[in-house]
C-alpha positions as semicolon CSV with decimal commas, in nm:
position;residue;x (nm);y (nm);z (nm)
1;M;1,280;0,185;1,026
2;I;1,413;0,223;0,676
3;E;1,457;0,552;0,495
4;I;1,321;0,547;0,142
5;T;1,478;0,825;-0,055
6;D;1,334;0,738;-0,394
7;A;1,102;0,445;-0,439
8;S;1,209;0,408;-0,800
9;S;1,582;0,396;-0,731
10;A;1,798;0,088;-0,751
11;H;1,862;0,115;-0,376
12;P;1,523;0,215;-0,226
13;Y;1,638;0,187;0,135
14;N;1,968;0,319;0,251
15;H;1,989;0,256;0,621
16;I;1,796;0,161;0,935
17;R;1,661;0,433;1,165
18;A;1,508;0,270;1,471
19;D;1,557;0,588;1,678
20;K;1,307;0,813;1,499
21;P;0,930;0,810;1,446
22;N;0,790;0,805;1,094
23;F;0,804;1,129;0,909
24;I;0,859;1,274;0,561
25;I;1,109;1,539;0,467
26;G;1,072;1,623;0,098
27;E;1,085;1,279;-0,062
28;L;1,240;1,107;0,242
29;F;1,012;0,839;0,386
30;I;1,079;0,668;0,718
31;M;0,902;0,331;0,716
32;A;0,802;0,129;1,018
33;Y;0,588;-0,154;0,876
34;V;0,565;-0,334;0,543
35;I;0,295;-0,561;0,406
36;T;0,422;-0,853;0,202
37;D;0,275;-1,086;-0,062
38;A;0,122;-1,308;0,208
39;C;-0,156;-1,048;0,245
40;I;-0,504;-1,186;0,194
41;K;-0,678;-0,847;0,196
42;D;-0,917;-0,934;0,478
43;A;-0,879;-0,572;0,590
44;I;-0,878;-0,647;0,963
45;C;-0,564;-0,435;0,985
46;V;-0,750;-0,144;0,826
47;D;-1,016;-0,158;1,100
48;V;-0,765;-0,131;1,386
49;C;-0,533;0,130;1,237
50;P;-0,572;0,457;1,431
51;T;-0,430;0,670;1,150
52;D;-0,605;0,515;0,853
53;C;-0,275;0,441;0,679
54;I;-0,344;0,102;0,521
55;H;-0,479;0,110;0,164
56;P;-0,657;0,043;-0,059
57;K;-0,960;-0,008;0,157
58;Q;-1,249;-0,220;0,038
59;D;-1,448;0,087;-0,067
60;E;-1,156;0,256;-0,249
61;P;-1,080;0,237;-0,622
62;G;-0,826;-0,030;-0,701
63;F;-0,911;-0,261;-0,409
64;Q;-1,032;-0,547;-0,632
65;E;-0,725;-0,520;-0,859
66;A;-0,470;-0,489;-0,578
67;T;-0,286;-0,807;-0,496
68;Q;-0,221;-0,684;-0,138
69;L;-0,270;-0,391;0,100
70;F;0,000;-0,129;0,164
71;V;0,111;0,081;0,464
72;D;0,146;0,450;0,390
73;P;0,486;0,550;0,540
74;A;0,370;0,914;0,565
75;E;0,068;0,825;0,782
76;C;0,188;0,531;0,990
77;I;0,275;0,624;1,347
78;D;0,458;0,298;1,431
79;C;0,193;0,192;1,682
80;G;0,198;-0,174;1,573
81;A;-0,175;-0,226;1,615
82;C;-0,195;-0,394;1,275
83;V;0,063;-0,663;1,344
84;P;-0,117;-0,886;1,596
85;V;-0,450;-0,879;1,408
86;C;-0,302;-0,980;1,069
87;T;-0,432;-1,329;1,007
88;S;-0,178;-1,396;0,728
89;D;0,128;-1,270;0,921
90;S;0,204;-1,044;0,625
91;I;0,270;-0,724;0,821
92;L;0,630;-0,700;0,935
93;A;0,837;-0,437;1,109
94;V;1,069;-0,313;0,843
95;D;1,368;-0,426;1,047
96;D;1,226;-0,782;1,049
97;V;1,161;-0,819;0,676
98;P;1,358;-1,124;0,559
99;E;1,599;-1,084;0,272
100;E;1,373;-1,262;0,027
101;K;1,089;-1,014;0,104
102;K;1,288;-0,690;0,097
103;A;1,142;-0,595;-0,242
104;F;0,813;-0,533;-0,060
105;I;0,973;-0,237;0,120
106;E;1,011;-0,063;-0,212
107;R;0,674;-0,187;-0,333
108;N;0,493;-0,035;-0,028
109;A;0,673;0,298;-0,071
110;A;0,609;0,304;-0,448
111;H;0,238;0,253;-0,392
112;F;0,220;0,596;-0,220
113;K;0,481;0,777;-0,431
114;N;0,228;0,985;-0,624
């Protein structure tokens, strides 16, 4: 998992924390999963998520305008239920995000910043 200390900073992730579950302390986010630009917004992941942490949903404002879905690091419990059902293979464990997709770590965190 990656700690996000400030989604707007030049260095949004500072080190890997595979030993802890997701939690927030102040502005500290521990992320387990990230959705990348391969997302096709079919929302199958939303249906299987036990904590309702993937947004925007089809009935939420901003769904039509969103280019992808996002995992809320504050709500995700690192269960992994979303990964095998993703038809576009766009949901990745944060530790498995390839270098060319690392910007999506910050993008997911920034989506939930406010």
